[in-house]
N, C-alpha and C positions, 0 to 999 in steps of 0.2 A: 504494500500500500504506500502510495507516495504521500509526501507531506501535504500537498495540495488537497488531496481527497480527505486525509485525516482532519485537517483544519476545517474543511467544508462541513464534514459530518459533525464535528464538535460544535461549531457555531450553529449549525442547524438544530442540534439537540438543545443547546442553551436557549436558542430562540423559542423553541416550543415549550421549554420549561417556563420561561418568562410569560409567554402567552397563556399557558395553563394557570399560572399564578394570577394573572389578570382576570381570567374568566372565573376562577374560584372566588376571587375577592368580591364578585357581584353577589354570590350566594352566601358566603360566610366569611367572617373575619375572626372567628373564634380560634385562638391559638391551640386550644385543646383538641380541635378536630385533627385527627391523625393525618389525613390527606393534605389539608391545607398547611399543617405544621411541617410536613415533609417538603412541600413546595417552597415554603418560606426558608427553611434551613438550607436547601440546595441553592436557591437563587439569591439569598441575602448577600453573599460575598460579591456577586456581580453588581448588585444595587449599591453596596458600600463603595466599590471602586468608582462606579459611575457618578455617585453623589459627591465624591471627593473632587473629581474633575469638573463636573457640572452640578453645582449645589441644588439647582431647581429642576433636575431631571425627573421626568415622569416615565411611566412604564412604556408609553408609546414611543418616547424618545429613545429608550433603551432598545426597543425592538427595531426601530429604524436604523440605529447605529449598528446593530448586529447584522441586519440585512445588507447595509452598505459594506461592512467588512467582508461579508461572504462574497459579494459581487467583486470587490477588489481582489480578493484571494483567487477566485475562480478565473478572473480575467487576466491577472498579471503574474501569477505564479506558474 
């Protein structure tokens, strides 16, 4: 497996996790919910890094950033 394919799949997986967290947040924000808690634990490091760089970053901003990174990786690597 090449680096390009690996990075593309990794960013795709991260993107779907962030989308899943956004969708679940419409239904519940209870941290005791095991599914929502799992999504929060997995995606929170991504949110922390993004919020350090862009303090007012929203979920849609994070998704758009990941999509742009995927396009750049697929096109230029």
